[in-house]
N, CA, C and O atoms as a CHARMM CRD file, in Angstrom:
* protein
*
  360
    1    1 MET  N     10.88500   0.41200   0.69500 PROA 1      0.00000
    2    1 MET  CA     9.68700   1.07100   0.65400 PROA 1      0.00000
    3    1 MET  C      8.51800   1.37700   1.32000 PROA 1      0.00000
    4    1 MET  O      7.59700   0.56200   1.39200 PROA 1      0.00000
    5    2 VAL  N      8.47900   2.27700   1.72300 PROA 2      0.00000
    6    2 VAL  CA     6.95600   2.59500   2.51400 PROA 2      0.00000
    7    2 VAL  C      5.81600   3.07400   2.38900 PROA 2      0.00000
    8    2 VAL  O      5.53900   4.15100   1.86200 PROA 2      0.00000
    9    3 SER  N      5.25200   2.47800   2.75900 PROA 3      0.00000
   10    3 SER  CA     3.75000   3.18000   1.97200 PROA 3      0.00000
   11    3 SER  C      2.69600   3.93900   3.33500 PROA 3      0.00000
   12    3 SER  O      2.16700   3.41800   4.31600 PROA 3      0.00000
   13    4 VAL  N      2.70500   4.61200   3.10000 PROA 4      0.00000
   14    4 VAL  CA     1.51300   5.91600   4.45900 PROA 4      0.00000
   15    4 VAL  C      0.66200   6.46300   4.03700 PROA 4      0.00000
   16    4 VAL  O      0.82400   7.19000   3.05700 PROA 4      0.00000
   17    5 ARG  N     -0.46300   6.31700   4.59000 PROA 5      0.00000
   18    5 ARG  CA    -1.35200   7.32900   4.47200 PROA 5      0.00000
   19    5 ARG  C     -1.64600   8.03100   4.58600 PROA 5      0.00000
   20    5 ARG  O     -1.53300   8.30900   5.78000 PROA 5      0.00000
   21    6 ALA  N     -2.40500   9.30900   3.68000 PROA 6      0.00000
   22    6 ALA  CA    -2.34000  10.90200   4.38500 PROA 6      0.00000
   23    6 ALA  C     -3.96900  11.20200   3.42500 PROA 6      0.00000
   24    6 ALA  O     -4.66100  10.64900   2.57000 PROA 6      0.00000
   25    7 ILE  N     -3.94400  12.46600   4.27600 PROA 7      0.00000
   26    7 ILE  CA    -5.64700  13.08800   3.38100 PROA 7      0.00000
   27    7 ILE  C     -5.08800  14.73000   2.98100 PROA 7      0.00000
   28    7 ILE  O     -4.31500  15.50400   3.54500 PROA 7      0.00000
   29    8 TYR  N     -5.79300  14.79300   1.89300 PROA 8      0.00000
   30    8 TYR  CA    -5.00700  16.04100   1.47000 PROA 8      0.00000
   31    8 TYR  C     -6.10500  17.15400   1.95100 PROA 8      0.00000
   32    8 TYR  O     -7.24100  17.22100   1.48200 PROA 8      0.00000
   33    9 HSD  N     -5.57800  18.01900   2.96900 PROA 9      0.00000
   34    9 HSD  CA    -6.58100  18.94300   3.83200 PROA 9      0.00000
   35    9 HSD  C     -5.98800  20.72000   3.67000 PROA 9      0.00000
   36    9 HSD  O     -4.85400  21.07300   3.99400 PROA 9      0.00000
   37   10 GLU  N     -7.10500  21.68800   3.07800 PROA 10     0.00000
   38   10 GLU  CA    -6.32300  22.95200   2.31000 PROA 10     0.00000
   39   10 GLU  C     -5.14200  23.21100   1.95400 PROA 10     0.00000
   40   10 GLU  O     -4.35900  24.07900   2.34000 PROA 10     0.00000
   41   11 GLY  N     -5.03200  22.24000   1.03500 PROA 11     0.00000
   42   11 GLY  CA    -3.91500  22.46800  -0.00800 PROA 11     0.00000
   43   11 GLY  C     -2.25800  21.32100   0.67700 PROA 11     0.00000
   44   11 GLY  O     -1.12800  21.32000   0.19000 PROA 11     0.00000
   45   12 GLN  N     -2.66500  20.67800   1.63600 PROA 12     0.00000
   46   12 GLN  CA    -1.37200  20.10700   2.42700 PROA 12     0.00000
   47   12 GLN  C     -1.79200  18.45500   2.72500 PROA 12     0.00000
   48   12 GLN  O     -2.90200  18.24200   3.21400 PROA 12     0.00000
   49   13 LEU  N     -0.94300  17.37700   2.44000 PROA 13     0.00000
   50   13 LEU  CA    -0.90900  16.21500   2.77600 PROA 13     0.00000
   51   13 LEU  C     -0.50200  16.13800   4.53200 PROA 13     0.00000
   52   13 LEU  O      0.50000  16.53200   5.13000 PROA 13     0.00000
   53   14 ARG  N     -1.46500  15.61200   4.90600 PROA 14     0.00000
   54   14 ARG  CA    -1.45200  15.42700   6.36300 PROA 14     0.00000
   55   14 ARG  C     -1.61900  13.96900   6.88700 PROA 14     0.00000
   56   14 ARG  O     -2.70800  13.45600   7.14800 PROA 14     0.00000
   57   15 LEU  N     -0.07300  13.20000   7.04200 PROA 15     0.00000
   58   15 LEU  CA    -0.20800  11.82200   7.13300 PROA 15     0.00000
   59   15 LEU  C     -0.93400  11.83900   8.56600 PROA 15     0.00000
   60   15 LEU  O     -1.15800  12.60400   9.50400 PROA 15     0.00000
   61   16 LEU  N     -1.17600  10.42200   8.11900 PROA 16     0.00000
   62   16 LEU  CA    -2.43500   9.13900   9.36700 PROA 16     0.00000
   63   16 LEU  C     -1.53800   8.27000   9.88200 PROA 16     0.00000
   64   16 LEU  O     -1.91600   7.56000  10.81400 PROA 16     0.00000
   65   17 ASP  N     -0.06000   8.13600   9.34500 PROA 17     0.00000
   66   17 ASP  CA     0.72800   6.78700   9.99000 PROA 17     0.00000
   67   17 ASP  C      2.02100   7.29400  10.31200 PROA 17     0.00000
   68   17 ASP  O      2.54300   8.17400   9.62600 PROA 17     0.00000
   69   18 PRO  N      2.42600   6.92500  11.05000 PROA 18     0.00000
   70   18 PRO  CA     4.07900   7.36200  11.77900 PROA 18     0.00000
   71   18 PRO  C      4.92800   7.36900  10.52700 PROA 18     0.00000
   72   18 PRO  O      4.41500   6.83900   9.54100 PROA 18     0.00000
   73   19 ILE  N      6.44600   8.00900  10.36700 PROA 19     0.00000
   74   19 ILE  CA     7.02600   7.53400   9.63400 PROA 19     0.00000
   75   19 ILE  C      8.34500   7.87300  10.62900 PROA 19     0.00000
   76   19 ILE  O      8.58800   8.38400  11.72200 PROA 19     0.00000
   77   20 ASN  N      8.89900   7.35500   9.70800 PROA 20     0.00000
   78   20 ASN  CA    11.01700   7.69700  10.22100 PROA 20     0.00000
   79   20 ASN  C     11.57200   8.09700   9.55700 PROA 20     0.00000
   80   20 ASN  O     12.33400   7.31400   8.99100 PROA 20     0.00000
   81   21 LEU  N     11.61600   9.38500   9.17800 PROA 21     0.00000
   82   21 LEU  CA    12.56700  10.00400   8.56700 PROA 21     0.00000
   83   21 LEU  C     13.64800  11.21900   9.78600 PROA 21     0.00000
   84   21 LEU  O     13.50000  11.69700  10.91100 PROA 21     0.00000
   85   22 ARG  N     15.04600  11.27400   8.32300 PROA 22     0.00000
   86   22 ARG  CA    15.67700  12.71300   9.43800 PROA 22     0.00000
   87   22 ARG  C     15.07400  13.96900   8.93100 PROA 22     0.00000
   88   22 ARG  O     14.66600  14.22100   7.79700 PROA 22     0.00000
   89   23 GLU  N     15.09800  14.70100   9.99100 PROA 23     0.00000
   90   23 GLU  CA    15.12800  16.17900   9.33700 PROA 23     0.00000
   91   23 GLU  C     16.03600  16.85300   8.06300 PROA 23     0.00000
   92   23 GLU  O     17.23600  17.10500   7.95300 PROA 23     0.00000
   93   24 GLY  N     14.93400  17.00800   7.21000 PROA 24     0.00000
   94   24 GLY  CA    15.58600  17.34900   5.82300 PROA 24     0.00000
   95   24 GLY  C     15.95700  16.37000   4.75200 PROA 24     0.00000
   96   24 GLY  O     16.77400  16.62600   3.86800 PROA 24     0.00000
   97   25 GLN  N     15.31600  15.23600   4.87500 PROA 25     0.00000
   98   25 GLN  CA    15.84600  14.08500   4.27700 PROA 25     0.00000
   99   25 GLN  C     14.57600  14.35100   2.74700 PROA 25     0.00000
  100   25 GLN  O     13.41900  14.77100   2.77200 PROA 25     0.00000
  101   26 GLU  N     15.11300  14.06500   2.01400 PROA 26     0.00000
  102   26 GLU  CA    13.81000  13.56900   0.75300 PROA 26     0.00000
  103   26 GLU  C     13.71000  12.48700   0.14500 PROA 26     0.00000
  104   26 GLU  O     14.53900  11.66500  -0.24600 PROA 26     0.00000
  105   27 VAL  N     12.42300  12.57000   0.09000 PROA 27     0.00000
  106   27 VAL  CA    11.70200  11.73700  -0.05000 PROA 27     0.00000
  107   27 VAL  C     10.82600  11.82300  -1.76900 PROA 27     0.00000
  108   27 VAL  O     10.79300  12.90700  -2.35200 PROA 27     0.00000
  109   28 HSD  N     10.28900  10.77500  -2.29500 PROA 28     0.00000
  110   28 HSD  CA    10.04000  10.81100  -3.42200 PROA 28     0.00000
  111   28 HSD  C      8.30500  10.07000  -3.39800 PROA 28     0.00000
  112   28 HSD  O      8.38400   8.87600  -3.10900 PROA 28     0.00000
  113   29 ILE  N      7.24200  10.40900  -3.57000 PROA 29     0.00000
  114   29 ILE  CA     6.11900  10.38400  -3.17700 PROA 29     0.00000
  115   29 ILE  C      5.84000  10.63100  -4.28300 PROA 29     0.00000
  116   29 ILE  O      6.34200  11.32900  -5.16400 PROA 29     0.00000
  117   30 GLN  N      4.33900   9.53200  -4.13800 PROA 30     0.00000
  118   30 GLN  CA     3.62200   8.43000  -5.33000 PROA 30     0.00000
  119   30 GLN  C      1.93900   9.00300  -4.71600 PROA 30     0.00000
  120   30 GLN  O      1.83900   9.05400  -3.49000 PROA 30     0.00000
  121   31 ILE  N      0.84200   9.36100  -5.44700 PROA 31     0.00000
  122   31 ILE  CA    -0.10100   9.63300  -5.11000 PROA 31     0.00000
  123   31 ILE  C     -0.98200   8.72600  -5.86100 PROA 31     0.00000
  124   31 ILE  O     -1.25100   8.87000  -7.05300 PROA 31     0.00000
  125   32 VAL  N     -1.48900   7.62900  -4.97500 PROA 32     0.00000
  126   32 VAL  CA    -2.46100   6.52600  -5.45300 PROA 32     0.00000
  127   32 VAL  C     -3.96900   6.79600  -4.88200 PROA 32     0.00000
  128   32 VAL  O     -3.87600   6.82100  -3.65500 PROA 32     0.00000
  129   33 GLU  N     -5.16500   6.98400  -5.24300 PROA 33     0.00000
  130   33 GLU  CA    -6.11200   7.37300  -4.90500 PROA 33     0.00000
  131   33 GLU  C     -6.71500   5.54800  -4.22800 PROA 33     0.00000
  132   33 GLU  O     -6.62100   4.45000  -4.77600 PROA 33     0.00000
  133   34 GLU  N     -7.06900   5.78100  -3.41300 PROA 34     0.00000
  134   34 GLU  CA    -7.97500   4.80400  -2.53800 PROA 34     0.00000
  135   34 GLU  C     -8.71600   4.26300  -3.32000 PROA 34     0.00000
  136   34 GLU  O     -8.83400   3.07700  -3.00900 PROA 34     0.00000
  137   35 THR  N     -9.50800   4.62900  -4.53100 PROA 35     0.00000
  138   35 THR  CA   -10.27200   3.32200  -4.97400 PROA 35     0.00000
  139   35 THR  C     -9.55100   2.66900  -6.06100 PROA 35     0.00000
  140   35 THR  O     -9.86600   1.67100  -6.70900 PROA 35     0.00000
  141   36 LEU  N     -8.59500   3.36700  -6.13100 PROA 36     0.00000
  142   36 LEU  CA    -7.35100   2.37200  -7.70500 PROA 36     0.00000
  143   36 LEU  C     -6.96300   1.70900  -6.78200 PROA 36     0.00000
  144   36 LEU  O     -7.22600   0.57100  -7.17100 PROA 36     0.00000
  145   37 ARG  N     -6.33100   1.57800  -5.42200 PROA 37     0.00000
  146   37 ARG  CA    -5.24700   0.90900  -4.64800 PROA 37     0.00000
  147   37 ARG  C     -6.38800  -0.49500  -4.84200 PROA 37     0.00000
  148   37 ARG  O     -6.31800  -1.53100  -5.50300 PROA 37     0.00000
  149   38 LEU  N     -7.46800   0.10100  -3.87300 PROA 38     0.00000
  150   38 LEU  CA    -8.86500  -1.43500  -3.81600 PROA 38     0.00000
  151   38 LEU  C     -8.61000  -2.26600  -4.90700 PROA 38     0.00000
  152   38 LEU  O     -8.28200  -3.45000  -4.98400 PROA 38     0.00000
  153   39 THR  N     -8.87200  -1.23100  -5.89400 PROA 39     0.00000
  154   39 THR  CA    -9.60200  -2.66300  -7.15700 PROA 39     0.00000
  155   39 THR  C     -8.14600  -3.05600  -7.80400 PROA 39     0.00000
  156   39 THR  O     -8.14700  -4.00300  -8.59000 PROA 39     0.00000
  157   40 ASP  N     -6.56500  -2.21200  -7.45100 PROA 40     0.00000
  158   40 ASP  CA    -5.65100  -3.33400  -7.85000 PROA 40     0.00000
  159   40 ASP  C     -5.53500  -4.31600  -6.96100 PROA 40     0.00000
  160   40 ASP  O     -5.62500  -5.42500  -7.48700 PROA 40     0.00000
  161   41 VAL  N     -5.31600  -4.32700  -5.45300 PROA 41     0.00000
  162   41 VAL  CA    -5.70500  -5.20800  -4.46500 PROA 41     0.00000
  163   41 VAL  C     -6.89400  -6.45100  -4.76200 PROA 41     0.00000
  164   41 VAL  O     -6.61900  -7.62800  -4.52700 PROA 41     0.00000
  165   42 ILE  N     -7.93700  -6.12900  -5.18300 PROA 42     0.00000
  166   42 ILE  CA    -9.06200  -7.06700  -5.71100 PROA 42     0.00000
  167   42 ILE  C     -8.55700  -8.21300  -6.66800 PROA 42     0.00000
  168   42 ILE  O     -8.53800  -9.44100  -6.58900 PROA 42     0.00000
  169   43 SER  N     -8.01900  -6.97700  -7.92000 PROA 43     0.00000
  170   43 SER  CA    -8.18500  -7.60600  -9.03100 PROA 43     0.00000
  171   43 SER  C     -6.69500  -8.44000  -8.82400 PROA 43     0.00000
  172   43 SER  O     -6.67500  -9.47600  -9.48800 PROA 43     0.00000
  173   44 ASP  N     -5.60000  -8.21700  -8.12700 PROA 44     0.00000
  174   44 ASP  CA    -4.38000  -9.37900  -7.71900 PROA 44     0.00000
  175   44 ASP  C     -5.19100 -10.45500  -6.98400 PROA 44     0.00000
  176   44 ASP  O     -4.55700 -11.49800  -7.14500 PROA 44     0.00000
  177   45 LEU  N     -6.25300 -10.69700  -6.27700 PROA 45     0.00000
  178   45 LEU  CA    -6.97400 -11.63700  -6.17700 PROA 45     0.00000
  179   45 LEU  C     -7.57900 -12.28500  -6.82900 PROA 45     0.00000
  180   45 LEU  O     -7.69100 -13.46300  -6.48800 PROA 45     0.00000
  181   46 LEU  N     -8.20900 -11.84500  -7.99100 PROA 46     0.00000
  182   46 LEU  CA    -8.77000 -12.40600  -8.68100 PROA 46     0.00000
  183   46 LEU  C     -8.41000 -12.78700 -10.11900 PROA 46     0.00000
  184   46 LEU  O     -9.28200 -13.04400 -10.95000 PROA 46     0.00000
  185   47 MET  N     -6.96000 -12.82000 -10.41800 PROA 47     0.00000
  186   47 MET  CA    -5.78400 -12.92800 -11.26500 PROA 47     0.00000
  187   47 MET  C     -4.73200 -12.75400 -11.22100 PROA 47     0.00000
  188   47 MET  O     -4.48700 -11.58500 -10.92000 PROA 47     0.00000
  189   48 PRO  N     -3.31100 -13.75800 -11.47900 PROA 48     0.00000
  190   48 PRO  CA    -2.30200 -13.05600 -11.65000 PROA 48     0.00000
  191   48 PRO  C     -1.94300 -12.16100 -12.33800 PROA 48     0.00000
  192   48 PRO  O     -2.26000 -12.17800 -13.52700 PROA 48     0.00000
  193   49 ALA  N     -1.06700 -10.95800 -11.73700 PROA 49     0.00000
  194   49 ALA  CA    -0.48900 -10.08700 -12.32000 PROA 49     0.00000
  195   49 ALA  C     -0.25200 -10.11300 -13.86700 PROA 49     0.00000
  196   49 ALA  O     -0.57400  -9.23100 -14.66300 PROA 49     0.00000
  197   50 ASP  N      0.16300 -10.89800 -14.04600 PROA 50     0.00000
  198   50 ASP  CA     0.64400 -10.50200 -15.60800 PROA 50     0.00000
  199   50 ASP  C     -0.16300 -11.09100 -16.36900 PROA 50     0.00000
  200   50 ASP  O      0.19200 -11.06500 -17.54700 PROA 50     0.00000
  201   51 GLU  N     -1.33000 -11.73400 -16.11600 PROA 51     0.00000
  202   51 GLU  CA    -2.97000 -11.72200 -17.34800 PROA 51     0.00000
  203   51 GLU  C     -3.64200 -10.52000 -17.15700 PROA 51     0.00000
  204   51 GLU  O     -4.42300 -10.25000 -18.06900 PROA 51     0.00000
  205   52 ARG  N     -3.57000  -9.65800 -16.17700 PROA 52     0.00000
  206   52 ARG  CA    -3.95300  -8.52500 -15.80100 PROA 52     0.00000
  207   52 ARG  C     -3.88700  -7.36800 -17.30400 PROA 52     0.00000
  208   52 ARG  O     -2.88900  -7.38800 -18.02500 PROA 52     0.00000
  209   53 PRO  N     -4.89400  -6.56900 -17.55700 PROA 53     0.00000
  210   53 PRO  CA    -5.02300  -5.72900 -18.53900 PROA 53     0.00000
  211   53 PRO  C     -4.12300  -4.46700 -18.29300 PROA 53     0.00000
  212   53 PRO  O     -3.61700  -4.84400 -17.23600 PROA 53     0.00000
  213   54 GLU  N     -3.68000  -3.48300 -18.47700 PROA 54     0.00000
  214   54 GLU  CA    -3.31000  -2.16300 -18.15800 PROA 54     0.00000
  215   54 GLU  C     -3.63900  -1.60300 -17.61700 PROA 54     0.00000
  216   54 GLU  O     -3.95600  -0.67200 -18.35800 PROA 54     0.00000
  217   55 SER  N     -3.95900  -1.27000 -16.40000 PROA 55     0.00000
  218   55 SER  CA    -4.59600  -0.03300 -16.00900 PROA 55     0.00000
  219   55 SER  C     -4.94000   1.04300 -16.55100 PROA 55     0.00000
  220   55 SER  O     -4.02200   1.74500 -16.97500 PROA 55     0.00000
  221   56 THR  N     -6.37200   1.53800 -16.72000 PROA 56     0.00000
  222   56 THR  CA    -6.78300   2.56100 -17.72700 PROA 56     0.00000
  223   56 THR  C     -7.08600   4.00700 -16.00700 PROA 56     0.00000
  224   56 THR  O     -7.45400   5.18100 -15.95700 PROA 56     0.00000
  225   57 GLY  N     -6.85100   3.43100 -15.42300 PROA 57     0.00000
  226   57 GLY  CA    -6.62300   4.24800 -14.18900 PROA 57     0.00000
  227   57 GLY  C     -8.72800   4.53000 -14.14200 PROA 57     0.00000
  228   57 GLY  O     -9.14200   5.23200 -13.21900 PROA 57     0.00000
  229   58 ALA  N     -9.54900   4.07000 -14.93100 PROA 58     0.00000
  230   58 ALA  CA   -11.14000   4.05400 -14.44600 PROA 58     0.00000
  231   58 ALA  C    -11.70000   3.15700 -13.16700 PROA 58     0.00000
  232   58 ALA  O    -10.77300   3.05700 -12.36400 PROA 58     0.00000
  233   59 TYR  N    -12.75500   2.54500 -12.74100 PROA 59     0.00000
  234   59 TYR  CA   -12.75800   2.24100 -11.49000 PROA 59     0.00000
  235   59 TYR  C    -13.83800   1.44700 -12.37600 PROA 59     0.00000
  236   59 TYR  O    -14.58400   2.19300 -13.01000 PROA 59     0.00000
  237   60 ASP  N    -14.00700   0.38700 -12.49800 PROA 60     0.00000
  238   60 ASP  CA   -15.44000  -0.23300 -12.99200 PROA 60     0.00000
  239   60 ASP  C    -16.07800  -1.20900 -11.78100 PROA 60     0.00000
  240   60 ASP  O    -16.07600  -2.43900 -11.81500 PROA 60     0.00000
  241   61 GLU  N    -16.56200  -0.46700 -10.82200 PROA 61     0.00000
  242   61 GLU  CA   -17.06300  -1.95200  -9.72100 PROA 61     0.00000
  243   61 GLU  C    -17.42800  -2.18600  -9.95500 PROA 61     0.00000
  244   61 GLU  O    -17.10500  -3.33900  -9.66500 PROA 61     0.00000
  245   62 ILE  N    -18.86100  -2.34700 -10.92200 PROA 62     0.00000
  246   62 ILE  CA   -19.84500  -3.60200 -11.21400 PROA 62     0.00000
  247   62 ILE  C    -18.68900  -4.30900 -11.75800 PROA 62     0.00000
  248   62 ILE  O    -18.19500  -5.18900 -11.05300 PROA 62     0.00000
  249   63 GLY  N    -18.15600  -4.04800 -12.96100 PROA 63     0.00000
  250   63 GLY  CA   -16.92800  -5.07000 -13.46500 PROA 63     0.00000
  251   63 GLY  C    -16.13200  -5.56600 -12.22000 PROA 63     0.00000
  252   63 GLY  O    -15.58000  -6.66500 -12.28000 PROA 63     0.00000
  253   64 VAL  N    -16.07400  -5.02100 -11.41500 PROA 64     0.00000
  254   64 VAL  CA   -14.85800  -5.78300 -10.32400 PROA 64     0.00000
  255   64 VAL  C    -16.10000  -6.81400  -9.54100 PROA 64     0.00000
  256   64 VAL  O    -16.12200  -8.03600  -9.39300 PROA 64     0.00000
  257   65 GLN  N    -16.83100  -6.01900  -9.23400 PROA 65     0.00000
  258   65 GLN  CA   -18.03800  -6.52000  -8.12300 PROA 65     0.00000
  259   65 GLN  C    -18.63500  -8.29700  -8.96000 PROA 65     0.00000
  260   65 GLN  O    -19.09400  -9.32900  -8.47000 PROA 65     0.00000
  261   66 THR  N    -18.21200  -7.74600 -10.76300 PROA 66     0.00000
  262   66 THR  CA   -18.78300  -9.65400 -11.13700 PROA 66     0.00000
  263   66 THR  C    -17.50700 -10.72400 -10.99300 PROA 66     0.00000
  264   66 THR  O    -17.53400 -11.94500 -10.84300 PROA 66     0.00000
  265   67 GLN  N    -16.52000  -9.91900 -11.08300 PROA 67     0.00000
  266   67 GLN  CA   -15.07300 -10.64200 -11.54600 PROA 67     0.00000
  267   67 GLN  C    -15.51100 -11.45500  -9.79800 PROA 67     0.00000
  268   67 GLN  O    -15.86400 -12.62000  -9.61700 PROA 67     0.00000
  269   68 LEU  N    -15.30300 -10.23700  -8.62100 PROA 68     0.00000
  270   68 LEU  CA   -14.95700 -11.18500  -7.36300 PROA 68     0.00000
  271   68 LEU  C    -16.56600 -12.16200  -7.35600 PROA 68     0.00000
  272   68 LEU  O    -16.43900 -13.38400  -7.42000 PROA 68     0.00000
  273   69 ASP  N    -17.56700 -11.75400  -7.30400 PROA 69     0.00000
  274   69 ASP  CA   -18.37200 -12.83500  -6.99100 PROA 69     0.00000
  275   69 ASP  C    -18.66800 -14.47500  -8.01100 PROA 69     0.00000
  276   69 ASP  O    -19.27700 -15.47300  -7.62600 PROA 69     0.00000
  277   70 ALA  N    -18.20000 -14.31700  -8.94100 PROA 70     0.00000
  278   70 ALA  CA   -17.67400 -15.36500  -9.86500 PROA 70     0.00000
  279   70 ALA  C    -16.59700 -16.01300  -9.16100 PROA 70     0.00000
  280   70 ALA  O    -16.47400 -17.22900  -9.30600 PROA 70     0.00000
  281   71 ALA  N    -15.67600 -15.28300  -8.30600 PROA 71     0.00000
  282   71 ALA  CA   -14.02900 -15.81500  -8.27900 PROA 71     0.00000
  283   71 ALA  C    -14.93300 -16.83200  -6.70600 PROA 71     0.00000
  284   71 ALA  O    -14.85000 -18.03200  -6.44600 PROA 71     0.00000
  285   72 LEU  N    -15.46300 -16.08000  -6.20400 PROA 72     0.00000
  286   72 LEU  CA   -16.13000 -16.90500  -4.90700 PROA 72     0.00000
  287   72 LEU  C    -17.07600 -18.03300  -4.62500 PROA 72     0.00000
  288   72 LEU  O    -17.18700 -18.73500  -3.62000 PROA 72     0.00000
  289   73 ARG  N    -17.77400 -18.03300  -5.83700 PROA 73     0.00000
  290   73 ARG  CA   -18.86600 -18.73100  -6.09700 PROA 73     0.00000
  291   73 ARG  C    -19.20500 -20.15100  -5.41500 PROA 73     0.00000
  292   73 ARG  O    -20.22400 -20.56800  -4.86400 PROA 73     0.00000
  293   74 ASP  N    -17.91100 -20.74300  -5.67900 PROA 74     0.00000
  294   74 ASP  CA   -17.63800 -21.91000  -5.25300 PROA 74     0.00000
  295   74 ASP  C    -17.50100 -22.31800  -3.80400 PROA 74     0.00000
  296   74 ASP  O    -17.73700 -23.32600  -3.13700 PROA 74     0.00000
  297   75 LEU  N    -16.88600 -20.77400  -3.54800 PROA 75     0.00000
  298   75 LEU  CA   -16.12500 -20.86800  -1.98000 PROA 75     0.00000
  299   75 LEU  C    -16.97800 -21.55000  -0.87600 PROA 75     0.00000
  300   75 LEU  O    -18.14200 -21.22300  -1.11000 PROA 75     0.00000
  301   76 LEU  N    -16.92400 -22.44600   0.35400 PROA 76     0.00000
  302   76 LEU  CA   -17.61500 -22.38200   1.30400 PROA 76     0.00000
  303   76 LEU  C    -17.52300 -21.90000   2.33700 PROA 76     0.00000
  304   76 LEU  O    -16.56900 -22.23800   3.03700 PROA 76     0.00000
  305   77 PRO  N    -18.34900 -21.05600   2.76200 PROA 77     0.00000
  306   77 PRO  CA   -18.45000 -19.81100   4.08000 PROA 77     0.00000
  307   77 PRO  C    -17.90000 -19.93300   4.78700 PROA 77     0.00000
  308   77 PRO  O    -18.41900 -20.95900   5.22600 PROA 77     0.00000
  309   78 LEU  N    -16.69100 -19.62600   5.78100 PROA 78     0.00000
  310   78 LEU  CA   -15.57100 -19.72900   6.29000 PROA 78     0.00000
  311   78 LEU  C    -16.10700 -20.61600   7.86700 PROA 78     0.00000
  312   78 LEU  O    -15.50000 -21.42900   8.56500 PROA 78     0.00000
  313   79 SER  N    -17.43500 -20.04100   7.98600 PROA 79     0.00000
  314   79 SER  CA   -17.72900 -21.65700   9.39400 PROA 79     0.00000
  315   79 SER  C    -18.20900 -22.69200   8.91800 PROA 79     0.00000
  316   79 SER  O    -18.78800 -23.31800   9.80500 PROA 79     0.00000
  317   80 GLU  N    -18.28100 -23.45400   7.41600 PROA 80     0.00000
  318   80 GLU  CA   -17.97400 -24.07900   7.21400 PROA 80     0.00000
  319   80 GLU  C    -16.89600 -25.14100   7.11900 PROA 80     0.00000
  320   80 GLU  O    -16.96800 -26.34400   7.36900 PROA 80     0.00000
  321   81 ILE  N    -15.50900 -24.13300   6.54100 PROA 81     0.00000
  322   81 ILE  CA   -14.33800 -24.67400   6.71600 PROA 81     0.00000
  323   81 ILE  C    -14.18400 -25.36400   7.79100 PROA 81     0.00000
  324   81 ILE  O    -13.91800 -26.54900   7.99100 PROA 81     0.00000
  325   82 ILE  N    -14.52900 -23.83000   8.94800 PROA 82     0.00000
  326   82 ILE  CA   -13.86900 -24.12200  10.35100 PROA 82     0.00000
  327   82 ILE  C    -14.28500 -25.64800  10.57600 PROA 82     0.00000
  328   82 ILE  O    -13.49000 -26.57300  10.74600 PROA 82     0.00000
  329   83 LEU  N    -15.40300 -25.72300  10.55000 PROA 83     0.00000
  330   83 LEU  CA   -16.44000 -27.19000  11.68000 PROA 83     0.00000
  331   83 LEU  C    -15.72300 -28.40500  10.48800 PROA 83     0.00000
  332   83 LEU  O    -15.37400 -29.46900  11.00000 PROA 83     0.00000
  333   84 GLU  N    -15.56500 -28.28700   9.32900 PROA 84     0.00000
  334   84 GLU  CA   -15.14000 -28.71100   8.22800 PROA 84     0.00000
  335   84 GLU  C    -13.21300 -29.24700   9.29000 PROA 84     0.00000
  336   84 GLU  O    -12.86500 -30.35500   9.69900 PROA 84     0.00000
  337   85 GLU  N    -12.64300 -28.21300   9.34700 PROA 85     0.00000
  338   85 GLU  CA   -11.47800 -28.62400  10.07000 PROA 85     0.00000
  339   85 GLU  C    -11.24800 -28.81800  11.18400 PROA 85     0.00000
  340   85 GLU  O    -10.06400 -28.90200  11.51000 PROA 85     0.00000
  341   86 ARG  N    -12.22200 -28.95400  12.12400 PROA 86     0.00000
  342   86 ARG  CA   -12.44200 -29.05700  13.74000 PROA 86     0.00000
  343   86 ARG  C    -12.79800 -30.50600  13.38300 PROA 86     0.00000
  344   86 ARG  O    -12.79800 -31.19800  14.40100 PROA 86     0.00000
  345   87 HSD  N    -13.03700 -31.04500  12.50700 PROA 87     0.00000
  346   87 HSD  CA   -13.92300 -32.46200  12.28900 PROA 87     0.00000
  347   87 HSD  C    -12.98400 -33.46600  11.59500 PROA 87     0.00000
  348   87 HSD  O    -13.15200 -34.67600  11.44500 PROA 87     0.00000
  349   88 GLU  N    -11.96400 -32.69300  11.20900 PROA 88     0.00000
  350   88 GLU  CA   -10.95600 -33.28700  10.63200 PROA 88     0.00000
  351   88 GLU  C     -9.62700 -33.46500  11.35200 PROA 88     0.00000
  352   88 GLU  O     -8.72800 -34.27700  11.13600 PROA 88     0.00000
  353   89 GLY  N     -9.72600 -32.54500  12.22200 PROA 89     0.00000
  354   89 GLY  CA    -8.75200 -32.72300  13.47600 PROA 89     0.00000
  355   89 GLY  C     -7.67700 -31.89300  13.07400 PROA 89     0.00000
  356   89 GLY  O     -6.54800 -32.31800  13.32300 PROA 89     0.00000
  357   90 LYS  N     -7.81500 -30.54000  12.37000 PROA 90     0.00000
  358   90 LYS  CA    -6.89500 -30.34000  12.09700 PROA 90     0.00000
  359   90 LYS  C     -6.39900 -28.73500  12.76200 PROA 90     0.00000
  360   90 LYS  O     -5.27300 -28.29400  12.53400 PROA 90     0.00000
């Protein structure tokens, strides 16, 4: 399966990424709005897929941000992690 970004413009999908297809080749297209795709990516980072509720298609930005904040609360900033690794000789 190949994922390709596109923009809907004047009734047509305009591809943003190159594709490798034969002339006349039939394809199956699944339309996923960018906000839903991003929500799924963030949700995958926050909890395993088997623990996620079924998607309703509604985008709850505040809820996602709250979950993200809670998941990242105890993490060190990247700069501190790098300094610790350098100190440990990694």
